[in-house]
PDB file of N, CA, C and O in Angstrom:
ATOM      1  N   UNK A   1     -34.115 -82.102 -29.518  1.00  0.00           N
ATOM      2  CA  UNK A   1     -34.195 -80.818 -30.185  1.00  0.00           C
ATOM      3  C   UNK A   1     -35.546 -80.701 -30.885  1.00  0.00           C
ATOM      4  O   UNK A   1     -36.071 -81.666 -31.441  1.00  0.00           O
ATOM      5  N   UNK A   2     -36.075 -79.515 -30.838  1.00  0.00           N
ATOM      6  CA  UNK A   2     -37.316 -79.182 -31.535  1.00  0.00           C
ATOM      7  C   UNK A   2     -37.056 -77.944 -32.381  1.00  0.00           C
ATOM      8  O   UNK A   2     -36.321 -77.046 -31.972  1.00  0.00           O
ATOM      9  N   UNK A   3     -37.659 -77.904 -33.550  1.00  0.00           N
ATOM     10  CA  UNK A   3     -37.547 -76.719 -34.396  1.00  0.00           C
ATOM     11  C   UNK A   3     -38.904 -76.035 -34.440  1.00  0.00           C
ATOM     12  O   UNK A   3     -39.901 -76.627 -34.854  1.00  0.00           O
ATOM     13  N   UNK A   4     -38.929 -74.781 -34.007  1.00  0.00           N
ATOM     14  CA  UNK A   4     -40.128 -73.956 -34.141  1.00  0.00           C
ATOM     15  C   UNK A   4     -40.054 -73.289 -35.506  1.00  0.00           C
ATOM     16  O   UNK A   4     -39.088 -72.591 -35.815  1.00  0.00           O
ATOM     17  N   UNK A   5     -41.069 -73.506 -36.309  1.00  0.00           N
ATOM     18  CA  UNK A   5     -41.158 -72.880 -37.629  1.00  0.00           C
ATOM     19  C   UNK A   5     -42.232 -71.803 -37.533  1.00  0.00           C
ATOM     20  O   UNK A   5     -43.400 -72.109 -37.295  1.00  0.00           O
ATOM     21  N   UNK A   6     -41.846 -70.559 -37.716  1.00  0.00           N
ATOM     22  CA  UNK A   6     -42.790 -69.458 -37.612  1.00  0.00           C
ATOM     23  C   UNK A   6     -42.938 -68.827 -38.986  1.00  0.00           C
ATOM     24  O   UNK A   6     -41.960 -68.403 -39.603  1.00  0.00           O
ATOM     25  N   UNK A   7     -44.171 -68.774 -39.450  1.00  0.00           N
ATOM     26  CA  UNK A   7     -44.438 -68.218 -40.769  1.00  0.00           C
ATOM     27  C   UNK A   7     -45.830 -67.626 -40.833  1.00  0.00           C
ATOM     28  O   UNK A   7     -46.504 -67.462 -39.817  1.00  0.00           O
ATOM     29  N   UNK A   8     -46.247 -67.307 -42.050  1.00  0.00           N
ATOM     30  CA  UNK A   8     -47.567 -66.726 -42.263  1.00  0.00           C
ATOM     31  C   UNK A   8     -48.049 -67.083 -43.664  1.00  0.00           C
ATOM     32  O   UNK A   8     -47.250 -67.241 -44.586  1.00  0.00           O
ATOM     33  N   UNK A   9     -49.354 -67.205 -43.810  1.00  0.00           N
ATOM     34  CA  UNK A   9     -49.914 -67.540 -45.117  1.00  0.00           C
ATOM     35  C   UNK A   9     -49.637 -66.444 -46.141  1.00  0.00           C
ATOM     36  O   UNK A   9     -49.585 -66.723 -47.339  1.00  0.00           O
ATOM     37  N   UNK A  10     -49.460 -65.210 -45.693  1.00  0.00           N
ATOM     38  CA  UNK A  10     -49.221 -64.087 -46.595  1.00  0.00           C
ATOM     39  C   UNK A  10     -47.731 -63.871 -46.890  1.00  0.00           C
ATOM     40  O   UNK A  10     -47.371 -62.918 -47.581  1.00  0.00           O
ATOM     41  N   UNK A  11     -46.877 -64.740 -46.378  1.00  0.00           N
ATOM     42  CA  UNK A  11     -45.423 -64.610 -46.530  1.00  0.00           C
ATOM     43  C   UNK A  11     -44.939 -65.498 -47.680  1.00  0.00           C
ATOM     44  O   UNK A  11     -45.013 -66.724 -47.588  1.00  0.00           O
ATOM     45  N   UNK A  12     -44.447 -64.890 -48.755  1.00  0.00           N
ATOM     46  CA  UNK A  12     -43.998 -65.661 -49.918  1.00  0.00           C
ATOM     47  C   UNK A  12     -42.855 -66.609 -49.587  1.00  0.00           C
ATOM     48  O   UNK A  12     -42.870 -67.762 -50.020  1.00  0.00           O
ATOM     49  N   UNK A  13     -41.870 -66.150 -48.831  1.00  0.00           N
ATOM     50  CA  UNK A  13     -40.743 -67.018 -48.467  1.00  0.00           C
ATOM     51  C   UNK A  13     -41.203 -68.195 -47.615  1.00  0.00           C
ATOM     52  O   UNK A  13     -40.647 -69.290 -47.702  1.00  0.00           O
ATOM     53  N   UNK A  14     -42.217 -67.964 -46.795  1.00  0.00           N
ATOM     54  CA  UNK A  14     -42.764 -69.052 -45.973  1.00  0.00           C
ATOM     55  C   UNK A  14     -43.335 -70.144 -46.873  1.00  0.00           C
ATOM     56  O   UNK A  14     -43.148 -71.333 -46.615  1.00  0.00           O
ATOM     57  N   UNK A  15     -44.027 -69.735 -47.921  1.00  0.00           N
ATOM     58  CA  UNK A  15     -44.610 -70.696 -48.855  1.00  0.00           C
ATOM     59  C   UNK A  15     -43.531 -71.452 -49.622  1.00  0.00           C
ATOM     60  O   UNK A  15     -43.709 -72.626 -49.947  1.00  0.00           O
ATOM     61  N   UNK A  16     -42.422 -70.793 -49.912  1.00  0.00           N
ATOM     62  CA  UNK A  16     -41.289 -71.447 -50.576  1.00  0.00           C
ATOM     63  C   UNK A  16     -40.693 -72.525 -49.669  1.00  0.00           C
ATOM     64  O   UNK A  16     -40.305 -73.594 -50.140  1.00  0.00           O
ATOM     65  N   UNK A  17     -40.623 -72.240 -48.377  1.00  0.00           N
ATOM     66  CA  UNK A  17     -39.957 -73.145 -47.434  1.00  0.00           C
ATOM     67  C   UNK A  17     -40.791 -74.369 -47.052  1.00  0.00           C
ATOM     68  O   UNK A  17     -40.227 -75.372 -46.616  1.00  0.00           O
ATOM     69  N   UNK A  18     -42.098 -74.317 -47.200  1.00  0.00           N
ATOM     70  CA  UNK A  18     -42.944 -75.446 -46.771  1.00  0.00           C
ATOM     71  C   UNK A  18     -42.532 -76.779 -47.399  1.00  0.00           C
ATOM     72  O   UNK A  18     -42.337 -77.748 -46.665  1.00  0.00           O
ATOM     73  N   UNK A  19     -42.391 -76.870 -48.732  1.00  0.00           N
ATOM     74  CA  UNK A  19     -41.993 -78.155 -49.309  1.00  0.00           C
ATOM     75  C   UNK A  19     -40.569 -78.571 -48.926  1.00  0.00           C
ATOM     76  O   UNK A  19     -40.282 -79.764 -48.822  1.00  0.00           O
ATOM     77  N   UNK A  20     -39.690 -77.610 -48.718  1.00  0.00           N
ATOM     78  CA  UNK A  20     -38.318 -77.915 -48.302  1.00  0.00           C
ATOM     79  C   UNK A  20     -38.337 -78.594 -46.930  1.00  0.00           C
ATOM     80  O   UNK A  20     -37.650 -79.591 -46.708  1.00  0.00           O
ATOM     81  N   UNK A  21     -39.140 -78.036 -46.011  1.00  0.00           N
ATOM     82  CA  UNK A  21     -39.239 -78.633 -44.680  1.00  0.00           C
ATOM     83  C   UNK A  21     -39.928 -79.991 -44.728  1.00  0.00           C
ATOM     84  O   UNK A  21     -39.578 -80.879 -43.950  1.00  0.00           O
ATOM     85  N   UNK A  22     -40.899 -80.175 -45.623  1.00  0.00           N
ATOM     86  CA  UNK A  22     -41.560 -81.486 -45.738  1.00  0.00           C
ATOM     87  C   UNK A  22     -40.541 -82.554 -46.110  1.00  0.00           C
ATOM     88  O   UNK A  22     -40.570 -83.661 -45.572  1.00  0.00           O
ATOM     89  N   UNK A  23     -39.644 -82.223 -47.026  1.00  0.00           N
ATOM     90  CA  UNK A  23     -38.569 -83.154 -47.406  1.00  0.00           C
ATOM     91  C   UNK A  23     -37.675 -83.466 -46.214  1.00  0.00           C
ATOM     92  O   UNK A  23     -37.376 -84.628 -45.938  1.00  0.00           O
ATOM     93  N   UNK A  24     -37.253 -82.428 -45.516  1.00  0.00           N
ATOM     94  CA  UNK A  24     -36.354 -82.600 -44.372  1.00  0.00           C
ATOM     95  C   UNK A  24     -37.012 -83.450 -43.294  1.00  0.00           C
ATOM     96  O   UNK A  24     -36.377 -84.341 -42.730  1.00  0.00           O
ATOM     97  N   UNK A  25     -38.271 -83.180 -43.008  1.00  0.00           N
ATOM     98  CA  UNK A  25     -38.996 -83.948 -41.983  1.00  0.00           C
ATOM     99  C   UNK A  25     -39.171 -85.403 -42.405  1.00  0.00           C
ATOM    100  O   UNK A  25     -39.084 -86.301 -41.567  1.00  0.00           O
ATOM    101  N   UNK A  26     -39.416 -85.648 -43.692  1.00  0.00           N
ATOM    102  CA  UNK A  26     -39.560 -87.021 -44.180  1.00  0.00           C
ATOM    103  C   UNK A  26     -38.243 -87.786 -44.060  1.00  0.00           C
ATOM    104  O   UNK A  26     -38.242 -88.982 -43.767  1.00  0.00           O
ATOM    105  N   UNK A  27     -37.130 -87.102 -44.285  1.00  0.00           N
ATOM    106  CA  UNK A  27     -35.812 -87.733 -44.212  1.00  0.00           C
ATOM    107  C   UNK A  27     -35.295 -87.871 -42.781  1.00  0.00           C
ATOM    108  O   UNK A  27     -34.351 -88.623 -42.537  1.00  0.00           O
ATOM    109  N   UNK A  28     -35.893 -87.162 -41.845  1.00  0.00           N
ATOM    110  CA  UNK A  28     -35.461 -87.164 -40.439  1.00  0.00           C
ATOM    111  C   UNK A  28     -36.675 -87.344 -39.531  1.00  0.00           C
ATOM    112  O   UNK A  28     -37.065 -86.410 -38.831  1.00  0.00           O
ATOM    113  N   UNK A  29     -37.277 -88.533 -39.535  1.00  0.00           N
ATOM    114  CA  UNK A  29     -38.523 -88.725 -38.784  1.00  0.00           C
ATOM    115  C   UNK A  29     -38.384 -88.518 -37.279  1.00  0.00           C
ATOM    116  O   UNK A  29     -39.388 -88.313 -36.597  1.00  0.00           O
ATOM    117  N   UNK A  30     -37.193 -88.565 -36.758  1.00  0.00           N
ATOM    118  CA  UNK A  30     -36.960 -88.337 -35.328  1.00  0.00           C
ATOM    119  C   UNK A  30     -37.077 -86.861 -34.957  1.00  0.00           C
ATOM    120  O   UNK A  30     -37.270 -86.526 -33.789  1.00  0.00           O
ATOM    121  N   UNK A  31     -36.960 -85.976 -35.954  1.00  0.00           N
ATOM    122  CA  UNK A  31     -36.942 -84.538 -35.711  1.00  0.00           C
ATOM    123  C   UNK A  31     -38.337 -84.033 -35.364  1.00  0.00           C
ATOM    124  O   UNK A  31     -39.301 -84.284 -36.087  1.00  0.00           O
ATOM    125  N   UNK A  32     -38.428 -83.320 -34.251  1.00  0.00           N
ATOM    126  CA  UNK A  32     -39.702 -82.724 -33.848  1.00  0.00           C
ATOM    127  C   UNK A  32     -39.752 -81.283 -34.344  1.00  0.00           C
ATOM    128  O   UNK A  32     -38.854 -80.489 -34.066  1.00  0.00           O
ATOM    129  N   UNK A  33     -40.804 -80.958 -35.076  1.00  0.00           N
ATOM    130  CA  UNK A  33     -41.007 -79.586 -35.532  1.00  0.00           C
ATOM    131  C   UNK A  33     -42.409 -79.140 -35.139  1.00  0.00           C
ATOM    132  O   UNK A  33     -43.334 -79.946 -35.039  1.00  0.00           O
ATOM    133  N   UNK A  34     -42.540 -77.846 -34.921  1.00  0.00           N
ATOM    134  CA  UNK A  34     -43.843 -77.263 -34.596  1.00  0.00           C
ATOM    135  C   UNK A  34     -43.996 -75.993 -35.414  1.00  0.00           C
ATOM    136  O   UNK A  34     -43.119 -75.129 -35.416  1.00  0.00           O
ATOM    137  N   UNK A  35     -45.119 -75.894 -36.108  1.00  0.00           N
ATOM    138  CA  UNK A  35     -45.377 -74.706 -36.920  1.00  0.00           C
ATOM    139  C   UNK A  35     -46.275 -73.742 -36.151  1.00  0.00           C
ATOM    140  O   UNK A  35     -47.257 -74.150 -35.531  1.00  0.00           O
ATOM    141  N   UNK A  36     -45.928 -72.468 -36.201  1.00  0.00           N
ATOM    142  CA  UNK A  36     -46.718 -71.419 -35.564  1.00  0.00           C
ATOM    143  C   UNK A  36     -47.035 -70.343 -36.599  1.00  0.00           C
ATOM    144  O   UNK A  36     -46.134 -69.779 -37.221  1.00  0.00           O
ATOM    145  N   UNK A  37     -48.304 -70.071 -36.772  1.00  0.00           N
ATOM    146  CA  UNK A  37     -48.755 -69.002 -37.666  1.00  0.00           C
ATOM    147  C   UNK A  37     -48.515 -67.657 -36.971  1.00  0.00           C
ATOM    148  O   UNK A  37     -48.980 -67.439 -35.853  1.00  0.00           O
ATOM    149  N   UNK A  38     -47.799 -66.776 -37.632  1.00  0.00           N
ATOM    150  CA  UNK A  38     -47.399 -65.486 -37.061  1.00  0.00           C
ATOM    151  C   UNK A  38     -48.580 -64.736 -36.441  1.00  0.00           C
ATOM    152  O   UNK A  38     -48.484 -64.257 -35.312  1.00  0.00           O
ATOM    153  N   UNK A  39     -49.667 -64.635 -37.156  1.00  0.00           N
ATOM    154  CA  UNK A  39     -50.807 -63.833 -36.697  1.00  0.00           C
ATOM    155  C   UNK A  39     -51.571 -64.470 -35.540  1.00  0.00           C
ATOM    156  O   UNK A  39     -52.333 -63.786 -34.857  1.00  0.00           O
ATOM    157  N   UNK A  40     -51.379 -65.764 -35.311  1.00  0.00           N
ATOM    158  CA  UNK A  40     -52.148 -66.480 -34.287  1.00  0.00           C
ATOM    159  C   UNK A  40     -51.405 -66.668 -32.969  1.00  0.00           C
ATOM    160  O   UNK A  40     -51.994 -67.157 -32.005  1.00  0.00           O
ATOM    161  N   UNK A  41     -50.131 -66.297 -32.900  1.00  0.00           N
ATOM    162  CA  UNK A  41     -49.326 -66.565 -31.704  1.00  0.00           C
ATOM    163  C   UNK A  41     -48.527 -65.338 -31.261  1.00  0.00           C
ATOM    164  O   UNK A  41     -47.296 -65.375 -31.259  1.00  0.00           O
ATOM    165  N   UNK A  42     -49.211 -64.248 -30.885  1.00  0.00           N
ATOM    166  CA  UNK A  42     -48.487 -63.023 -30.509  1.00  0.00           C
ATOM    167  C   UNK A  42     -47.561 -63.200 -29.310  1.00  0.00           C
ATOM    168  O   UNK A  42     -46.530 -62.532 -29.225  1.00  0.00           O
ATOM    169  N   UNK A  43     -47.913 -64.091 -28.382  1.00  0.00           N
ATOM    170  CA  UNK A  43     -47.052 -64.301 -27.211  1.00  0.00           C
ATOM    171  C   UNK A  43     -45.715 -64.924 -27.615  1.00  0.00           C
ATOM    172  O   UNK A  43     -44.671 -64.555 -27.078  1.00  0.00           O
ATOM    173  N   UNK A  44     -45.744 -65.854 -28.546  1.00  0.00           N
ATOM    174  CA  UNK A  44     -44.518 -66.483 -29.038  1.00  0.00           C
ATOM    175  C   UNK A  44     -43.693 -65.478 -29.849  1.00  0.00           C
ATOM    176  O   UNK A  44     -42.468 -65.431 -29.739  1.00  0.00           O
ATOM    177  N   UNK A  45     -44.374 -64.689 -30.650  1.00  0.00           N
ATOM    178  CA  UNK A  45     -43.710 -63.671 -31.467  1.00  0.00           C
ATOM    179  C   UNK A  45     -42.964 -62.688 -30.561  1.00  0.00           C
ATOM    180  O   UNK A  45     -41.818 -62.328 -30.834  1.00  0.00           O
ATOM    181  N   UNK A  46     -43.615 -62.264 -29.496  1.00  0.00           N
ATOM    182  CA  UNK A  46     -42.974 -61.348 -28.543  1.00  0.00           C
ATOM    183  C   UNK A  46     -41.820 -62.015 -27.810  1.00  0.00           C
ATOM    184  O   UNK A  46     -40.746 -61.431 -27.669  1.00  0.00           O
ATOM    185  N   UNK A  47     -42.043 -63.230 -27.346  1.00  0.00           N
ATOM    186  CA  UNK A  47     -41.016 -63.944 -26.573  1.00  0.00           C
ATOM    187  C   UNK A  47     -39.710 -64.073 -27.349  1.00  0.00           C
ATOM    188  O   UNK A  47     -38.628 -63.899 -26.788  1.00  0.00           O
ATOM    189  N   UNK A  48     -39.813 -64.380 -28.643  1.00  0.00           N
ATOM    190  CA  UNK A  48     -38.619 -64.604 -29.453  1.00  0.00           C
ATOM    191  C   UNK A  48     -38.221 -63.391 -30.297  1.00  0.00           C
ATOM    192  O   UNK A  48     -37.288 -63.474 -31.095  1.00  0.00           O
ATOM    193  N   UNK A  49     -38.913 -62.278 -30.129  1.00  0.00           N
ATOM    194  CA  UNK A  49     -38.540 -61.050 -30.827  1.00  0.00           C
ATOM    195  C   UNK A  49     -38.591 -61.159 -32.335  1.00  0.00           C
ATOM    196  O   UNK A  49     -37.682 -60.698 -33.026  1.00  0.00           O
ATOM    197  N   UNK A  50     -39.644 -61.763 -32.848  1.00  0.00           N
ATOM    198  CA  UNK A  50     -39.762 -61.984 -34.287  1.00  0.00           C
ATOM    199  C   UNK A  50     -40.424 -60.777 -34.942  1.00  0.00           C
ATOM    200  O   UNK A  50     -41.468 -60.301 -34.495  1.00  0.00           O
ATOM    201  N   UNK A  51     -39.800 -60.298 -35.997  1.00  0.00           N
ATOM    202  CA  UNK A  51     -40.306 -59.142 -36.730  1.00  0.00           C
ATOM    203  C   UNK A  51     -41.041 -59.621 -37.980  1.00  0.00           C
ATOM    204  O   UNK A  51     -40.632 -60.584 -38.628  1.00  0.00           O
ATOM    205  N   UNK A  52     -42.111 -58.945 -38.298  1.00  0.00           N
ATOM    206  CA  UNK A  52     -42.952 -59.305 -39.438  1.00  0.00           C
ATOM    207  C   UNK A  52     -42.183 -59.313 -40.754  1.00  0.00           C
ATOM    208  O   UNK A  52     -42.492 -60.104 -41.646  1.00  0.00           O
ATOM    209  N   UNK A  53     -41.187 -58.443 -40.885  1.00  0.00           N
ATOM    210  CA  UNK A  53     -40.458 -58.340 -42.150  1.00  0.00           C
ATOM    211  C   UNK A  53     -39.254 -59.280 -42.241  1.00  0.00           C
ATOM    212  O   UNK A  53     -38.482 -59.203 -43.197  1.00  0.00           O
ATOM    213  N   UNK A  54     -39.090 -60.160 -41.261  1.00  0.00           N
ATOM    214  CA  UNK A  54     -37.983 -61.127 -41.273  1.00  0.00           C
ATOM    215  C   UNK A  54     -38.582 -62.524 -41.069  1.00  0.00           C
ATOM    216  O   UNK A  54     -38.489 -63.101 -39.986  1.00  0.00           O
ATOM    217  N   UNK A  55     -39.182 -63.039 -42.106  1.00  0.00           N
ATOM    218  CA  UNK A  55     -39.808 -64.352 -42.000  1.00  0.00           C
ATOM    219  C   UNK A  55     -39.563 -65.136 -43.271  1.00  0.00           C
ATOM    220  O   UNK A  55     -39.292 -64.561 -44.325  1.00  0.00           O
ATOM    221  N   UNK A  56     -39.660 -66.443 -43.168  1.00  0.00           N
ATOM    222  CA  UNK A  56     -39.959 -67.235 -41.983  1.00  0.00           C
ATOM    223  C   UNK A  56     -38.775 -67.269 -41.019  1.00  0.00           C
ATOM    224  O   UNK A  56     -37.656 -66.884 -41.357  1.00  0.00           O
ATOM    225  N   UNK A  57     -39.064 -67.742 -39.811  1.00  0.00           N
ATOM    226  CA  UNK A  57     -38.041 -67.890 -38.778  1.00  0.00           C
ATOM    227  C   UNK A  57     -38.064 -69.337 -38.310  1.00  0.00           C
ATOM    228  O   UNK A  57     -39.128 -69.906 -38.066  1.00  0.00           O
ATOM    229  N   UNK A  58     -36.883 -69.924 -38.189  1.00  0.00           N
ATOM    230  CA  UNK A  58     -36.739 -71.304 -37.720  1.00  0.00           C
ATOM    231  C   UNK A  58     -35.847 -71.279 -36.489  1.00  0.00           C
ATOM    232  O   UNK A  58     -34.663 -70.952 -36.570  1.00  0.00           O
ATOM    233  N   UNK A  59     -36.429 -71.630 -35.350  1.00  0.00           N
ATOM    234  CA  UNK A  59     -35.704 -71.563 -34.084  1.00  0.00           C
ATOM    235  C   UNK A  59     -35.449 -72.981 -33.596  1.00  0.00           C
ATOM    236  O   UNK A  59     -36.384 -73.760 -33.408  1.00  0.00           O
ATOM    237  N   UNK A  60     -34.194 -73.305 -33.394  1.00  0.00           N
ATOM    238  CA  UNK A  60     -33.792 -74.625 -32.921  1.00  0.00           C
ATOM    239  C   UNK A  60     -33.731 -74.566 -31.396  1.00  0.00           C
ATOM    240  O   UNK A  60     -32.946 -73.809 -30.825  1.00  0.00           O
ATOM    241  N   UNK A  61     -34.564 -75.372 -30.750  1.00  0.00           N
ATOM    242  CA  UNK A  61     -34.713 -75.350 -29.298  1.00  0.00           C
ATOM    243  C   UNK A  61     -34.146 -76.646 -28.713  1.00  0.00           C
ATOM    244  O   UNK A  61     -34.497 -77.739 -29.157  1.00  0.00           O
ATOM    245  N   UNK A  62     -33.276 -76.520 -27.724  1.00  0.00           N
ATOM    246  CA  UNK A  62     -32.700 -77.689 -27.061  1.00  0.00           C
ATOM    247  C   UNK A  62     -33.688 -78.343 -26.116  1.00  0.00           C
ATOM    248  O   UNK A  62     -34.738 -77.778 -25.809  1.00  0.00           O
ATOM    249  N   UNK A  63     -33.350 -79.530 -25.661  1.00  0.00           N
ATOM    250  CA  UNK A  63     -34.239 -80.270 -24.752  1.00  0.00           C
ATOM    251  C   UNK A  63     -34.451 -79.537 -23.435  1.00  0.00           C
ATOM    252  O   UNK A  63     -35.430 -79.792 -22.734  1.00  0.00           O
ATOM    253  N   UNK A  64     -33.536 -78.624 -23.090  1.00  0.00           N
ATOM    254  CA  UNK A  64     -33.698 -77.839 -21.861  1.00  0.00           C
ATOM    255  C   UNK A  64     -34.473 -76.542 -22.095  1.00  0.00           C
ATOM    256  O   UNK A  64     -34.635 -75.739 -21.176  1.00  0.00           O
ATOM    257  N   UNK A  65     -34.955 -76.337 -23.330  1.00  0.00           N
ATOM    258  CA  UNK A  65     -35.764 -75.165 -23.643  1.00  0.00           C
ATOM    259  C   UNK A  65     -34.995 -73.944 -24.103  1.00  0.00           C
ATOM    260  O   UNK A  65     -35.594 -72.906 -24.383  1.00  0.00           O
ATOM    261  N   UNK A  66     -33.670 -74.052 -24.186  1.00  0.00           N
ATOM    262  CA  UNK A  66     -32.876 -72.904 -24.622  1.00  0.00           C
ATOM    263  C   UNK A  66     -32.786 -72.853 -26.148  1.00  0.00           C
ATOM    264  O   UNK A  66     -32.851 -73.876 -26.829  1.00  0.00           O
ATOM    265  N   UNK A  67     -32.637 -71.644 -26.657  1.00  0.00           N
ATOM    266  CA  UNK A  67     -32.477 -71.472 -28.095  1.00  0.00           C
ATOM    267  C   UNK A  67     -31.049 -71.837 -28.484  1.00  0.00           C
ATOM    268  O   UNK A  67     -30.090 -71.278 -27.952  1.00  0.00           O
ATOM    269  N   UNK A  68     -30.917 -72.776 -29.414  1.00  0.00           N
ATOM    270  CA  UNK A  68     -29.609 -73.224 -29.877  1.00  0.00           C
ATOM    271  C   UNK A  68     -29.142 -72.437 -31.096  1.00  0.00           C
ATOM    272  O   UNK A  68     -27.969 -72.081 -31.206  1.00  0.00           O
ATOM    273  N   UNK A  69     -30.069 -72.173 -32.002  1.00  0.00           N
ATOM    274  CA  UNK A  69     -29.729 -71.489 -33.251  1.00  0.00           C
ATOM    275  C   UNK A  69     -31.009 -70.952 -33.869  1.00  0.00           C
ATOM    276  O   UNK A  69     -32.120 -71.303 -33.472  1.00  0.00           O
ATOM    277  N   UNK A  70     -30.808 -70.083 -34.859  1.00  0.00           N
ATOM    278  CA  UNK A  70     -31.954 -69.474 -35.536  1.00  0.00           C
ATOM    279  C   UNK A  70     -31.583 -69.241 -36.996  1.00  0.00           C
ATOM    280  O   UNK A  70     -30.486 -68.775 -37.302  1.00  0.00           O
ATOM    281  N   UNK A  71     -32.502 -69.567 -37.880  1.00  0.00           N
ATOM    282  CA  UNK A  71     -32.361 -69.265 -39.298  1.00  0.00           C
ATOM    283  C   UNK A  71     -33.561 -68.427 -39.717  1.00  0.00           C
ATOM    284  O   UNK A  71     -34.651 -68.566 -39.162  1.00  0.00           O
ATOM    285  N   UNK A  72     -33.355 -67.559 -40.697  1.00  0.00           N
ATOM    286  CA  UNK A  72     -34.455 -66.759 -41.221  1.00  0.00           C
ATOM    287  C   UNK A  72     -34.419 -66.784 -42.741  1.00  0.00           C
ATOM    288  O   UNK A  72     -33.398 -67.104 -43.349  1.00  0.00           O
ATOM    289  N   UNK A  73     -35.542 -66.445 -43.336  1.00  0.00           N
ATOM    290  CA  UNK A  73     -35.604 -66.359 -44.787  1.00  0.00           C
ATOM    291  C   UNK A  73     -35.697 -67.718 -45.446  1.00  0.00           C
ATOM    292  O   UNK A  73     -36.453 -68.585 -45.006  1.00  0.00           O
ATOM    293  N   UNK A  74     -34.924 -67.898 -46.503  1.00  0.00           N
ATOM    294  CA  UNK A  74     -34.970 -69.121 -47.299  1.00  0.00           C
ATOM    295  C   UNK A  74     -33.630 -69.856 -47.266  1.00  0.00           C
ATOM    296  O   UNK A  74     -32.946 -69.923 -48.287  1.00  0.00           O
ATOM    297  N   UNK A  75     -33.242 -70.409 -46.116  1.00  0.00           N
ATOM    298  CA  UNK A  75     -31.980 -71.153 -46.069  1.00  0.00           C
ATOM    299  C   UNK A  75     -32.064 -72.402 -46.942  1.00  0.00           C
ATOM    300  O   UNK A  75     -33.138 -72.971 -47.141  1.00  0.00           O
ATOM    301  N   UNK A  76     -30.916 -72.811 -47.454  1.00  0.00           N
ATOM    302  CA  UNK A  76     -30.878 -74.009 -48.294  1.00  0.00           C
ATOM    303  C   UNK A  76     -31.138 -75.255 -47.450  1.00  0.00           C
ATOM    304  O   UNK A  76     -30.980 -75.249 -46.229  1.00  0.00           O
ATOM    305  N   UNK A  77     -31.533 -76.298 -48.124  1.00  0.00           N
ATOM    306  CA  UNK A  77     -31.751 -77.575 -47.444  1.00  0.00           C
ATOM    307  C   UNK A  77     -30.467 -78.016 -46.749  1.00  0.00           C
ATOM    308  O   UNK A  77     -30.509 -78.496 -45.616  1.00  0.00           O
ATOM    309  N   UNK A  78     -29.323 -77.856 -47.421  1.00  0.00           N
ATOM    310  CA  UNK A  78     -28.047 -78.260 -46.824  1.00  0.00           C
ATOM    311  C   UNK A  78     -27.712 -77.460 -45.574  1.00  0.00           C
ATOM    312  O   UNK A  78     -27.175 -78.006 -44.611  1.00  0.00           O
ATOM    313  N   UNK A  79     -28.026 -76.174 -45.583  1.00  0.00           N
ATOM    314  CA  UNK A  79     -27.774 -75.337 -44.410  1.00  0.00           C
ATOM    315  C   UNK A  79     -28.624 -75.808 -43.223  1.00  0.00           C
ATOM    316  O   UNK A  79     -28.144 -75.880 -42.092  1.00  0.00           O
ATOM    317  N   UNK A  80     -29.869 -76.120 -43.494  1.00  0.00           N
ATOM    318  CA  UNK A  80     -30.760 -76.617 -42.438  1.00  0.00           C
ATOM    319  C   UNK A  80     -30.273 -77.965 -41.924  1.00  0.00           C
ATOM    320  O   UNK A  80     -30.214 -78.188 -40.715  1.00  0.00           O
ATOM    321  N   UNK A  81     -29.922 -78.862 -42.843  1.00  0.00           N
ATOM    322  CA  UNK A  81     -29.460 -80.195 -42.437  1.00  0.00           C
ATOM    323  C   UNK A  81     -28.176 -80.121 -41.616  1.00  0.00           C
ATOM    324  O   UNK A  81     -27.989 -80.911 -40.691  1.00  0.00           O
ATOM    325  N   UNK A  82     -27.296 -79.187 -41.943  1.00  0.00           N
ATOM    326  CA  UNK A  82     -26.057 -79.031 -41.171  1.00  0.00           C
ATOM    327  C   UNK A  82     -26.365 -78.627 -39.736  1.00  0.00           C
ATOM    328  O   UNK A  82     -25.754 -79.148 -38.803  1.00  0.00           O
ATOM    329  N   UNK A  83     -27.299 -77.709 -39.549  1.00  0.00           N
ATOM    330  CA  UNK A  83     -27.679 -77.310 -38.192  1.00  0.00           C
ATOM    331  C   UNK A  83     -28.342 -78.461 -37.449  1.00  0.00           C
ATOM    332  O   UNK A  83     -28.070 -78.689 -36.270  1.00  0.00           O
ATOM    333  N   UNK A  84     -29.203 -79.177 -38.137  1.00  0.00           N
ATOM    334  CA  UNK A  84     -29.867 -80.326 -37.514  1.00  0.00           C
ATOM    335  C   UNK A  84     -28.825 -81.331 -37.042  1.00  0.00           C
ATOM    336  O   UNK A  84     -28.911 -81.838 -35.924  1.00  0.00           O
ATOM    337  N   UNK A  85     -27.843 -81.619 -37.890  1.00  0.00           N
ATOM    338  CA  UNK A  85     -26.800 -82.581 -37.522  1.00  0.00           C
ATOM    339  C   UNK A  85     -25.981 -82.097 -36.335  1.00  0.00           C
ATOM    340  O   UNK A  85     -25.639 -82.883 -35.452  1.00  0.00           O
ATOM    341  N   UNK A  86     -25.667 -80.815 -36.310  1.00  0.00           N
ATOM    342  CA  UNK A  86     -24.815 -80.315 -35.230  1.00  0.00           C
ATOM    343  C   UNK A  86     -25.530 -80.248 -33.887  1.00  0.00           C
ATOM    344  O   UNK A  86     -24.884 -80.265 -32.840  1.00  0.00           O
ATOM    345  N   UNK A  87     -26.855 -80.172 -33.908  1.00  0.00           N
ATOM    346  CA  UNK A  87     -27.615 -80.070 -32.655  1.00  0.00           C
ATOM    347  C   UNK A  87     -28.491 -81.289 -32.379  1.00  0.00           C
ATOM    348  O   UNK A  87     -29.328 -81.253 -31.477  1.00  0.00           O
ATOM    349  N   UNK A  88     -28.312 -82.345 -33.128  1.00  0.00           N
ATOM    350  CA  UNK A  88     -29.212 -83.503 -33.035  1.00  0.00           C
ATOM    351  C   UNK A  88     -29.401 -84.010 -31.610  1.00  0.00           C
ATOM    352  O   UNK A  88     -30.528 -84.310 -31.217  1.00  0.00           O
ATOM    353  N   UNK A  89     -28.360 -84.110 -30.847  1.00  0.00           N
ATOM    354  CA  UNK A  89     -28.448 -84.692 -29.504  1.00  0.00           C
ATOM    355  C   UNK A  89     -28.602 -83.646 -28.406  1.00  0.00           C
ATOM    356  O   UNK A  89     -28.370 -83.949 -27.236  1.00  0.00           O
ATOM    357  N   UNK A  90     -28.978 -82.455 -28.749  1.00  0.00           N
ATOM    358  CA  UNK A  90     -29.100 -81.378 -27.749  1.00  0.00           C
ATOM    359  C   UNK A  90     -30.513 -81.302 -27.198  1.00  0.00           C
ATOM    360  O   UNK A  90     -30.800 -80.459 -26.348  1.00  0.00           O
TER     361      UNK A  90
END
């Protein structure tokens, strides 16, 4: 599983989530995450239908490339960890 993290430097919620994700990544070193800056990746934004007013977006991608789940805004650490646990082997 890979988590695509889509945000922007001008997005306040994105800035709130950065340290939360750093903690999660430190506690789960096996987890692969990739950050995409909203303004720099229009093809990805279009592909996943991401709207500027609904950020940040966290897309959980399975090993086969399919979208498993999606979170937006400022989900709690526990909410993120629950999704990670449920999709860990996908």
